[in-house]
Structures are given as structure tokens and as C-alpha cells.
N, C-alpha and C positions, 0 to 999 in steps of 0.2 A: 819145875823141870830145869837144867844147864842145860842149853844151847852149845854143844860141844862140833866146831867143823872141824875138816881135813882137812889137808894140804891145796883139795881142789876147788874149796870153793872158796878161802884164802885168797887164791892165785885169782879168782874169777872176782870177786869181792873190789880186789887190788887194781884188776884193769878195769871195772866199774870203774870206782875212782877216778879212776887214770883217764875215763873218755869226758865224767861231768866235769870234773876240772881243765879240759880244754874245751870243753862247749863254754865253761861262763868263761876263759880267757877270748874264746871268738866266737862272739854270738853271731847267730845267721842277723842280712837284712829281714824286713819286711817284703819286699818282696822275693825273694831267693824262699821265706818260709811260706809264703800262700803260692808260690809256684808247687817245691813239695806238697804241699794240701793237692795240689790239684790234679796230681800227676798219683800220688797215692788214692783219693778219690776217682780215676778213673780205673786204674786197676783195679780197684776191687769190685768196680761194676760191671767190668768185663770178667772177671773171676767168677760174680752172682748168675750174670747172664749165659755166661758157659758152662754151669753146675746142671 
């Protein structure tokens, strides 16, 4: 089965590639990564307790 991408998917893929290239060139520091993980964890816990 051949995969056919329409213009929307081509644009979405190009945008994702740009993001990946940016983050490869500008990696986060360890402390910033840990800070973001902590924030995400707190948000998930808050969402689960309010559910």
C-alpha cells in the first residue's frame, strides 16, 4: 500500500522537522529539563485528583 500525503501533512511534517532541528541545536540544560518534568508531573497529578 502506497502512502500518499496531502499538502496539510507535508506542511505538518516540515514544521515538525524544523522543531527537531531547533532542539538539536539548542538542547535544554539538565536543570531546565528536570524543572519541566516536575511541572508536568504536578499538572498531571492535579488533573487526576480533580477528575
